C-alpha positions in Angstrom: 21.6 4.4 10.3 24.1 5.6 8.2 22.5 4.3 5.0 19.1 5.4 5.6 18.7 7.5 2.5 19.7 4.2 0.5 17.2 2.3 2.5 14.8 5.1 1.7 15.3 4.5 -1.8 14.8 0.8 -1.7 11.6 1.3 0.0 10.4 3.8 -2.4 11.1 1.6 -5.5 9.6 -1.4 -3.8 6.3 0.7 -3.3 6.6 1.6 -7.0 6.6 -1.8 -8.2 3.9 -3.0 -5.4 1.7 -0.2 -6.8 1.9 -1.3 -10.3 1.3 -5.0 -9.5 -1.9 -4.0 -7.3 -3.2 -2.0 -10.4 -2.7 -5.1 -12.6 -4.4 -7.3 -10.0 -7.2 -5.2 -9.6 -8.0 -4.7 -13.5 -7.5 -8.5 -14.1 -9.2 -10.0 -11.0 -12.5 -11.7 -11.6 -13.9 -10.5 -8.0 -12.6 -7.1 -7.0 -14.8 -7.3 -4.0 -12.9 -10.2 -2.8 -9.7 -8.1 -3.3 -11.1 -5.0 -1.4 -12.1 -7.3 1.4 -8.7 -8.7 1.6 -7.1 -5.2 1.2 -9.0 -4.0 4.1 -7.9 -6.8 6.4 -4.2 -6.3 5.4 -4.2 -2.5 5.8 -3.9 -2.4 9.7 -1.1 -4.7 9.7 0.8 -2.6 7.0 0.5 0.5 8.7 1.5 -1.0 11.9 4.7 -2.4 10.5 5.7 1.3 9.7 6.2 1.9 13.3 9.0 -0.6 13.6 11.5 1.8 11.9 13.7 4.3 13.4 12.0 7.6 14.5 13.6 9.8 11.7 11.8 7.6 8.9 8.6 6.6 10.7 6.7 10.0 10.2 7.4 10.1 6.4 6.9 6.5 6.2 3.6 6.4 8.1 2.3 9.3 5.7 3.4 7.4 2.6 1.7 4.2 3.9 -1.6 6.1 4.8 -1.6 7.9 1.5 -1.2 4.6 -0.4 -3.7 3.0 1.6 -6.1 5.5 1.2 -5.6 5.6 -2.6 -6.1 1.7 -2.9 -9.1 1.5 -1.0 -10.8 4.0 -3.5 -9.4 2.3 -6.3 -10.4 -1.2 -5.1 -13.9 0.4 -4.0 -14.5 1.7 -7.5 -13.5 -1.6 -9.0 -15.6 -3.4 -6.6 -18.7 -1.0 -7.5 -18.1 -1.6 -11.1 -18.5 -5.1 -10.8 -21.9 -4.8 -9.2 
């Protein structure tokens, strides 16, 4: 666990890239409602994966995953609503 700061930096970088990729997907996907449905299915799995980490990082990462999930649920809901 000596490299936890490096690992945390790598996780933050991956999250930033995923955030950009998801934005591009939402804006270009022909069926935002389908994306929203899939997002809701995957959300619980992503949150559960955070609990496999060491205790020191678990709380921070759990908060980040929840915030990210809430933000994306809202964005996907807006995109799905605009589609209808």
